[in-house]
Structure formats: structure tokens, C-alpha cells
SEBABA-851261 format. One record per residue: x negated, y, z of N, C-alpha, C, O in turn. Coordinates in pm, 1 decimal. Example, Ala and Ser with C-alpha at 12.3 -4.5 7.8 and 13.67 -1.06 7.14 Angstrom:
<pts>
(pt (-1319.0,-569.0,780.0),(-1230.0,-450.0,780.0),(-1320.0,-330.0,780.0),(-1423.6,-331.9,846.5))
(pt (-1285.0,-225.0,708.0),(-1367.0,-106.0,714.0),(-1290.0,3.0,787.0),(-1340.9,113.8,803.9))
</pts>
This chain:
<pts>
(pt (-3194.5,3893.4,1423.1),(-3263.1,3803.4,1515.2),(-3171.0,3765.4,1631.4),(-3165.5,3649.2,1671.8))
(pt (-3099.1,3864.0,1684.2),(-3009.6,3838.3,1798.1),(-2900.7,3738.4,1759.4),(-2863.2,3653.5,1840.3))
(pt (-2850.4,3747.7,1638.1),(-2746.4,3656.7,1588.6),(-2797.7,3512.5,1588.3),(-2724.9,3420.7,1625.9))
(pt (-2921.9,3492.7,1546.4),(-2979.8,3358.0,1543.8),(-2994.3,3300.7,1684.7),(-2974.2,3181.1,1706.0))
(pt (-3028.7,3385.2,1779.5),(-3041.9,3340.1,1917.6),(-2906.7,3295.0,1973.3),(-2898.7,3195.6,2045.3))
(pt (-2801.8,3368.0,1939.8),(-2667.2,3330.8,1985.3),(-2625.9,3198.4,1923.6),(-2572.8,3111.3,1992.5))
(pt (-2650.2,3182.7,1793.3),(-2615.8,3057.6,1725.1),(-2694.5,2941.6,1784.3),(-2638.6,2834.5,1808.2))
(pt (-2822.1,2961.6,1807.8),(-2906.0,2857.6,1866.6),(-2856.1,2820.5,2006.4),(-2850.8,2702.4,2040.8))
(pt (-2819.9,2919.7,2086.6),(-2769.0,2893.4,2221.8),(-2639.4,2813.5,2215.3),(-2619.7,2721.2,2294.3))
(pt (-2551.2,2847.7,2122.3),(-2425.7,2773.7,2107.1),(-2451.2,2629.4,2064.8),(-2385.9,2537.9,2115.0))
(pt (-2543.7,2608.5,1974.7),(-2576.5,2473.0,1929.5),(-2634.0,2388.9,2043.5),(-2596.0,2273.1,2061.0))
(pt (-2724.3,2446.8,2119.8),(-2785.4,2374.1,2231.9),(-2679.0,2339.3,2334.7),(-2675.6,2226.6,2384.1))
(pt (-2591.4,2434.8,2368.1),(-2484.3,2410.0,2464.4),(-2391.7,2300.3,2414.4),(-2355.2,2210.0,2489.7))
(pt (-2353.9,2308.1,2288.1),(-2266.2,2206.5,2228.9),(-2331.2,2069.5,2233.6),(-2264.4,1971.0,2265.0))
(pt (-2459.5,2060.8,2203.1),(-2530.8,1933.3,2206.2),(-2534.3,1877.5,2348.2),(-2515.6,1757.5,2368.4))
(pt (-2558.3,1964.0,2446.4),(-2565.0,1917.8,2585.3),(-2430.1,1865.6,2631.9),(-2424.3,1763.8,2701.0))
(pt (-2321.2,1933.2,2595.7),(-2187.6,1887.7,2635.2),(-2157.8,1753.7,2571.1),(-2111.7,1662.0,2639.0))
(pt (-2183.3,1740.0,2440.7),(-2157.2,1613.7,2371.5),(-2246.3,1502.7,2422.2),(-2200.7,1389.3,2437.3))
(pt (-2372.3,1532.5,2448.9),(-2464.0,1430.0,2500.1),(-2419.8,1385.3,2637.8),(-2429.6,1267.0,2670.4))
(pt (-2370.9,1478.6,2719.9),(-2322.3,1443.5,2853.4),(-2202.3,1352.1,2845.6),(-2192.3,1256.0,2921.9))
(pt (-2110.9,1380.9,2754.2),(-1991.2,1297.6,2739.3),(-2029.9,1156.6,2693.3),(-1974.7,1057.4,2741.1))
(pt (-2124.4,1149.2,2601.1),(-2166.3,1018.0,2552.0),(-2248.7,943.5,2655.5),(-2238.0,821.3,2666.7))
(pt (-2331.2,1015.2,2731.7),(-2422.6,948.0,2823.6),(-2348.3,871.1,2931.7),(-2395.9,766.8,2976.6))
(pt (-2232.4,920.6,2974.6),(-2160.0,848.1,3078.8),(-2106.9,716.1,3025.0),(-2093.6,618.3,3098.7))
(pt (-2077.2,714.5,2897.7),(-2021.6,592.1,2839.4),(-2129.8,492.6,2799.3),(-2099.1,378.0,2766.2))
(pt (-2254.9,534.4,2801.6),(-2364.9,444.1,2767.4),(-2390.0,341.1,2876.8),(-2449.2,236.5,2850.5))
(pt (-2346.1,369.1,2998.4),(-2372.8,275.4,3107.6),(-2243.3,216.8,3164.2),(-2237.2,180.3,3281.6))
(pt (-2140.5,208.1,3080.5),(-2017.9,141.3,3123.7),(-2046.1,-6.2,3147.2),(-2127.1,-65.2,3075.6))
(pt (-1981.6,-66.7,3245.4),(-2000.9,-210.2,3268.0),(-1949.4,-291.3,3149.4),(-1863.9,-245.3,3073.6))
(pt (-2002.2,-411.8,3134.5),(-1955.5,-500.4,3028.0),(-1805.1,-520.9,3040.5),(-1752.2,-536.0,3150.6))
(pt (-1737.5,-521.3,2926.7),(-1594.1,-544.9,2926.0),(-1510.2,-419.0,2943.4),(-1387.7,-424.9,2932.7))
(pt (-1573.6,-306.1,2969.9),(-1501.7,-179.3,2985.4),(-1539.9,-89.1,2868.2),(-1657.8,-68.0,2839.7))
(pt (-1436.1,-35.6,2800.2),(-1458.3,56.3,2688.0),(-1400.3,192.4,2724.4),(-1307.9,202.2,2805.2))
(pt (-1454.9,296.1,2664.4),(-1408.0,431.8,2690.4),(-1260.0,447.3,2656.2),(-1191.1,529.4,2716.7))
(pt (-1211.2,370.4,2561.3),(-1071.8,381.4,2517.5),(-975.1,296.1,2599.7),(-854.2,303.4,2578.2))
(pt (-1025.6,215.7,2693.3),(-938.1,132.1,2776.6),(-843.9,219.9,2859.0),(-879.5,330.2,2900.3))
(pt (-722.7,168.0,2881.9),(-622.7,241.2,2958.5),(-644.9,217.9,3107.7),(-653.9,104.0,3153.6))
(pt (-653.4,328.2,3182.7),(-663.1,321.6,3328.2),(-522.9,322.4,3385.7),(-489.4,240.3,3471.1))
(pt (-441.2,415.3,3338.7),(-304.2,427.7,3388.9),(-221.1,509.6,3291.4),(-270.0,556.9,3188.8))
(pt (-96.5,524.6,3326.0),(-4.3,605.0,3247.8),(71.4,694.6,3343.7),(134.0,646.5,3438.1))
(pt (65.9,825.4,3319.8),(145.0,914.4,3404.4),(287.9,907.3,3355.9),(313.7,908.9,3235.5))
(pt (379.4,899.7,3448.1),(519.5,894.5,3409.0),(571.9,1035.9,3392.2),(516.6,1129.4,3450.0))
(pt (677.3,1052.9,3314.3),(735.5,1186.3,3298.9),(778.9,1245.5,3433.5),(783.6,1367.6,3447.9))
(pt (810.3,1161.3,3531.3),(851.8,1209.7,3663.2),(735.7,1276.2,3736.1),(756.6,1367.8,3815.8))
(pt (611.2,1229.7,3708.7),(495.1,1287.1,3776.0),(464.1,1427.8,3724.1),(413.8,1511.9,3798.6))
(pt (493.7,1452.9,3597.7),(468.3,1583.7,3538.4),(600.0,1630.2,3476.9),(631.1,1594.0,3363.4))
(pt (677.1,1709.3,3549.9),(808.2,1751.6,3500.8),(800.1,1817.1,3362.8),(712.5,1899.5,3336.4))
(pt (893.2,1778.6,3276.2),(900.0,1836.8,3142.9),(802.3,1777.5,3044.0),(799.1,1819.9,2928.5))
(pt (723.2,1681.8,3085.3),(623.7,1620.2,2996.0),(654.5,1473.6,2976.5),(707.4,1407.2,3065.7))
(pt (620.8,1423.6,2858.4),(632.9,1280.4,2832.3),(518.3,1209.7,2903.3),(422.3,1274.0,2945.6))
(pt (527.8,1077.7,2916.7),(419.9,1001.2,2978.9),(289.1,1021.9,2904.7),(288.2,1042.8,2783.4))
(pt (180.1,1016.2,2977.0),(48.9,1044.4,2922.7),(-46.5,931.2,2956.0),(-55.9,889.8,3071.5))
(pt (-116.7,881.2,2856.7),(-212.3,773.1,2879.0),(-342.0,830.9,2934.3),(-397.0,926.3,2879.2))
(pt (-390.1,772.5,3043.4),(-518.1,810.5,3102.4),(-618.3,701.5,3063.7),(-606.0,587.1,3107.4))
(pt (-715.7,736.8,2982.8),(-817.6,640.7,2939.6),(-938.6,647.4,3032.3),(-951.9,738.8,3113.7))
(pt (-1025.7,548.8,3017.9),(-1150.9,547.4,3094.0),(-1228.2,675.8,3066.3),(-1278.8,739.1,3159.0))
(pt (-1237.5,713.9,2940.8),(-1312.1,834.2,2903.9),(-1255.9,957.9,2974.5),(-1331.6,1039.9,3026.5))
(pt (-1124.9,970.6,2976.1),(-1061.5,1085.7,3040.6),(-1083.9,1084.2,3192.7),(-1112.3,1187.7,3252.9))
(pt (-1070.9,967.3,3252.7),(-1091.6,953.9,3397.0),(-1235.9,988.5,3434.4),(-1260.9,1056.0,3534.2))
(pt (-1330.2,941.0,3352.6),(-1470.7,970.2,3380.0),(-1499.8,1119.1,3366.4),(-1580.9,1173.7,3441.1))
(pt (-1434.1,1184.8,3271.6),(-1450.9,1329.7,3256.7),(-1397.6,1401.3,3381.2),(-1459.5,1495.7,3430.3))
(pt (-1282.6,1355.9,3431.6),(-1226.1,1414.1,3554.3),(-1322.1,1399.5,3672.1),(-1333.9,1489.2,3755.6))
(pt (-1390.4,1285.3,3677.8),(-1482.7,1256.7,3787.9),(-1621.5,1317.9,3767.3),(-1708.3,1307.2,3853.9))
(pt (-1641.6,1382.4,3651.4),(-1772.6,1438.1,3615.2),(-1879.6,1328.3,3619.6),(-1988.5,1346.7,3674.0))
(pt (-1844.9,1214.6,3561.0),(-1932.7,1097.8,3564.6),(-2052.5,1114.1,3471.7),(-2046.6,1182.8,3369.8))
(pt (-2161.1,1048.3,3510.9),(-2281.9,1044.8,3429.9),(-2363.9,921.7,3469.1),(-2338.5,857.3,3570.9))
(pt (-2461.9,891.7,3385.8),(-2550.0,778.6,3415.2),(-2665.4,827.3,3501.8),(-2723.4,933.4,3478.7))
(pt (-2696.3,746.8,3601.3),(-2810.5,776.7,3687.3),(-2882.2,645.0,3712.7),(-2829.5,555.2,3778.3))
(pt (-3002.6,635.6,3659.8),(-3082.0,512.4,3672.8),(-3004.9,390.5,3624.0),(-3010.5,283.7,3684.9))
(pt (-2932.9,407.5,3513.3),(-2861.7,296.1,3451.4),(-2728.0,262.3,3515.7),(-2662.1,166.6,3475.1))
(pt (-2687.2,340.9,3616.8),(-2559.5,316.0,3683.5),(-2467.9,435.1,3660.4),(-2513.0,549.0,3648.5))
(pt (-2338.9,406.6,3654.3),(-2239.6,510.1,3634.2),(-2203.5,569.9,3769.9),(-2162.6,497.8,3861.0))
(pt (-2218.7,702.3,3783.3),(-2189.4,770.1,3909.5),(-2097.0,888.7,3884.6),(-2090.8,942.1,3773.9))
(pt (-2025.1,929.4,3990.0),(-1937.5,1045.2,3978.3),(-2018.2,1172.9,4000.2),(-2140.0,1167.6,4017.4))
(pt (-1951.1,1286.2,3999.6),(-2018.5,1414.9,4012.7),(-2095.7,1432.6,4141.4),(-2189.0,1512.8,4147.0))
(pt (-2058.6,1359.0,4245.6),(-2130.9,1370.4,4372.6),(-2237.1,1261.6,4388.6),(-2299.3,1250.7,4494.3))
(pt (-2258.0,1181.3,4284.0),(-2363.2,1079.4,4287.1),(-2319.7,943.9,4339.6),(-2402.2,853.8,4354.6))
(pt (-2192.0,928.6,4367.4),(-2141.1,799.8,4418.3),(-2112.8,706.1,4301.0),(-2051.3,745.7,4202.1))
(pt (-2158.3,581.8,4313.4),(-2141.6,485.1,4205.7),(-1992.9,456.4,4180.2),(-1912.1,451.9,4272.9))
(pt (-1959.3,437.4,4052.4),(-1821.8,411.0,4011.7),(-1803.1,262.1,3989.8),(-1887.6,195.6,3930.1))
(pt (-1691.4,210.8,4038.8),(-1657.9,69.0,4027.2),(-1520.6,58.9,3960.2),(-1425.7,125.8,4001.2))
(pt (-1511.0,-25.0,3857.6),(-1384.2,-48.1,3789.3),(-1319.6,-172.0,3849.9),(-1379.5,-279.6,3852.4))
(pt (-1196.9,-156.0,3898.5),(-1126.4,-266.5,3963.0),(-1001.9,-301.9,3882.8),(-911.3,-219.6,3869.6))
(pt (-996.6,-425.1,3828.4),(-877.5,-467.8,3753.8),(-764.6,-502.6,3850.4),(-777.8,-592.7,3933.2))
(pt (-654.1,-430.5,3838.5),(-540.3,-452.4,3928.0),(-463.5,-579.0,3889.6),(-464.6,-621.8,3774.1))
(pt (-398.0,-636.8,3987.6),(-314.1,-754.6,3970.3),(-169.6,-712.6,3996.4),(-144.6,-617.1,4069.9))
(pt (-77.6,-782.1,3937.7),(62.2,-756.1,3970.7),(151.9,-728.3,3853.0),(265.1,-684.0,3872.3))
(pt (106.8,-752.4,3732.8),(192.4,-733.7,3615.2),(263.8,-865.1,3585.7),(235.3,-933.5,3487.4))
(pt (356.0,-897.1,3672.7),(427.5,-1022.9,3656.5),(567.4,-994.6,3605.0),(634.3,-902.2,3651.2))
(pt (610.8,-1074.6,3509.1),(750.7,-1069.4,3470.8),(830.9,-1136.6,3581.3),(932.0,-1084.1,3628.0))
(pt (783.6,-1253.4,3621.6),(843.0,-1328.4,3730.9),(728.3,-1359.6,3826.7),(647.2,-1447.6,3797.6))
(pt (719.2,-1290.1,3939.7),(602.9,-1306.2,4028.2),(593.3,-1445.8,4087.5),(694.5,-1512.4,4109.3))
(pt (468.7,-1489.9,4113.8),(450.7,-1619.9,4178.6),(501.8,-1615.0,4322.6),(523.9,-1507.5,4378.3))
(pt (520.0,-1732.2,4381.2),(572.5,-1739.5,4518.3),(484.0,-1665.0,4617.9),(533.8,-1604.5,4712.9))
(pt (353.5,-1669.7,4596.0),(260.0,-1608.4,4690.5),(218.2,-1467.0,4646.8),(108.8,-1421.7,4680.6))
(pt (303.6,-1398.6,4573.2),(266.3,-1267.7,4519.1),(228.3,-1168.2,4628.2),(137.7,-1087.3,4608.3))
(pt (295.4,-1172.5,4742.6),(264.7,-1077.1,4849.0),(125.2,-1101.5,4905.2),(54.4,-1006.4,4938.2))
(pt (85.1,-1227.3,4916.5),(-50.3,-1260.2,4962.4),(-153.8,-1208.4,4862.6),(-257.7,-1155.2,4901.6))
(pt (-124.5,-1224.4,4735.0),(-215.8,-1177.0,4629.8),(-230.6,-1025.2,4639.1),(-342.0,-973.2,4632.5))
(pt (-119.7,-954.6,4654.3),(-124.2,-808.6,4664.4),(-192.6,-762.1,4792.7),(-263.2,-661.3,4791.9))
(pt (-172.4,-834.4,4902.8),(-239.3,-800.6,5028.9),(-390.7,-817.5,5016.4),(-467.5,-733.6,5063.5))
(pt (-432.2,-925.8,4953.0),(-575.3,-950.3,4931.7),(-635.3,-841.2,4842.7),(-746.3,-794.0,4867.1))
(pt (-561.7,-802.7,4741.0),(-607.0,-695.5,4652.8),(-625.8,-565.6,4733.2),(-724.8,-494.9,4714.1))
(pt (-533.4,-535.0,4820.7),(-543.7,-414.4,4904.3),(-665.6,-419.1,4994.9),(-733.1,-317.9,5013.8))
(pt (-694.1,-536.8,5051.2),(-813.3,-551.8,5136.7),(-941.4,-527.8,5056.4),(-1032.2,-457.8,5101.2))
(pt (-946.6,-587.3,4936.5),(-1065.5,-569.6,4851.6),(-1084.0,-422.6,4815.2),(-1195.4,-370.4,4819.9))
(pt (-974.4,-356.1,4779.1),(-983.0,-214.6,4743.5),(-1032.6,-129.9,4859.5),(-1115.2,-40.7,4840.6))
(pt (-983.2,-157.1,4978.4),(-1025.9,-82.2,5097.4),(-1176.2,-98.7,5119.5),(-1245.3,-1.7,5150.8))
(pt (-1226.7,-220.1,5103.3),(-1370.7,-246.1,5120.2),(-1451.1,-172.6,5013.4),(-1551.8,-108.8,5044.2))
(pt (-1407.1,-181.3,4888.4),(-1480.5,-118.2,4778.4),(-1483.5,33.9,4793.2),(-1584.4,97.0,4761.7))
(pt (-1375.7,92.2,4840.1),(-1367.5,238.3,4853.7),(-1465.1,292.2,4957.2),(-1499.3,410.4,4953.8))
(pt (-1510.1,208.5,5048.2),(-1608.4,251.8,5147.5),(-1743.2,281.9,5081.4),(-1819.6,365.8,5129.1))
(pt (-1770.7,213.0,4972.3),(-1901.7,223.4,4907.7),(-1897.6,291.2,4770.5),(-1995.2,354.6,4730.2))
(pt (-1786.9,278.6,4699.1),(-1778.4,324.6,4560.5),(-1663.0,422.8,4539.3),(-1571.1,433.1,4620.6))
(pt (-1671.3,493.8,4428.1),(-1554.6,561.9,4373.7),(-1488.0,456.1,4287.5),(-1547.6,409.3,4190.5))
(pt (-1366.8,418.0,4320.7),(-1299.5,306.7,4253.3),(-1201.3,359.2,4150.2),(-1117.2,444.1,4180.0))
(pt (-1212.8,308.1,4029.3),(-1115.1,335.0,3925.1),(-1030.4,209.5,3913.0),(-1079.3,103.5,3874.2))
(pt (-902.9,223.0,3946.6),(-811.2,109.2,3941.0),(-758.9,96.2,3798.6),(-687.6,183.3,3748.8))
(pt (-795.7,-14.3,3734.1),(-755.1,-39.7,3595.8),(-620.5,-111.8,3595.3),(-603.4,-214.6,3660.8))
(pt (-526.2,-56.6,3520.9),(-394.3,-117.5,3513.0),(-405.6,-262.6,3466.7),(-493.8,-297.4,3388.2))
(pt (-314.7,-346.4,3516.6),(-314.2,-486.0,3473.4),(-243.2,-500.6,3339.2),(-244.3,-608.2,3279.6))
(pt (-181.8,-393.3,3291.9),(-113.0,-395.7,3163.7),(-185.3,-298.6,3069.8),(-172.7,-177.2,3085.7))
(pt (-261.2,-350.5,2971.8),(-341.4,-265.0,2884.2),(-262.3,-158.4,2808.0),(-320.4,-59.1,2763.9))
(pt (-131.7,-176.9,2791.8),(-53.1,-73.3,2724.1),(-33.0,45.4,2816.1),(1.9,153.9,2769.7))
(pt (-54.6,26.9,2946.8),(-36.9,133.8,3041.9),(107.2,152.0,3086.3),(134.4,229.3,3178.2))
(pt (199.7,82.1,3022.4),(341.2,96.1,3056.0),(373.5,14.7,3180.1),(320.5,-94.7,3199.5))
(pt (461.1,69.0,3263.8),(504.8,-4.6,3381.9),(599.3,-116.1,3340.7),(683.6,-97.7,3252.9))
(pt (585.1,-230.9,3403.6),(672.0,-343.3,3375.2),(783.6,-344.3,3479.3),(756.6,-350.8,3599.2))
(pt (908.8,-337.8,3433.9),(1020.1,-333.1,3531.4),(1032.9,-461.3,3610.9),(1121.1,-472.5,3696.1))
</pts>
């Protein structure tokens, strides 16, 4: 009997963990997928390691994200906002600094209200030289 209780407890725990992981992705905004690239860690950031792709799913797990009343929130209940970054130019436009300054202003405003996930402007996650 005790063995069955342990197995049942493990199954329930496993179901809750999997349901939690799926539930956060059920309320992703349109156009955002769990497999989308957020960023890429460079080997310089983690000595001895190759670059690592950070996906939306991984970032949300780090933030302990979940759905609350149909909105995606972090572990402390703050709503999550996905912000598409600008600046992946091979040859930047003349007004590139103005564009980047405006982006910084928008990010500062959003961070006052949301947990902001900055989405790379390059879906491969690789930095453009």
C-alpha cells in the first residue's frame, strides 16, 4: 500500500510540474512562441562554455512565469511584456542613434510597470558584427 502512495504522489507531482510549464505558455501573446529566441549567451559570459540559446520557454521558467486571469505574470505577480529590440542593421540608417534612444526611452517606461523580456532583433540569436 505504501508503495502505491509513493507512486501516486510522484505522478501527481510530475503532472503539476508539467501542467505549470504548459500553463505559462497558454497565455503567450500573439506572435510569440515558446521556442522563439530571446538572446544568446556568448562564450565570454560563461567561461569554458559555448554560446547558449535562451528561448522564451527557458526565460519564462527562470522568471517562474504563470498565467493569472489570462495574463502572463512572473513569480511575483508582475505582468510580463515582450519587447522586440531594434538594431540588427548590417548598415545602420543615418538616424540609428535616434532610433536606439527612442527604444531606450520606451524600455524605461515599460520597466516601471512590467517585467520586460527583450526579444533579440535577430531570430537566430547570433550577434551581428
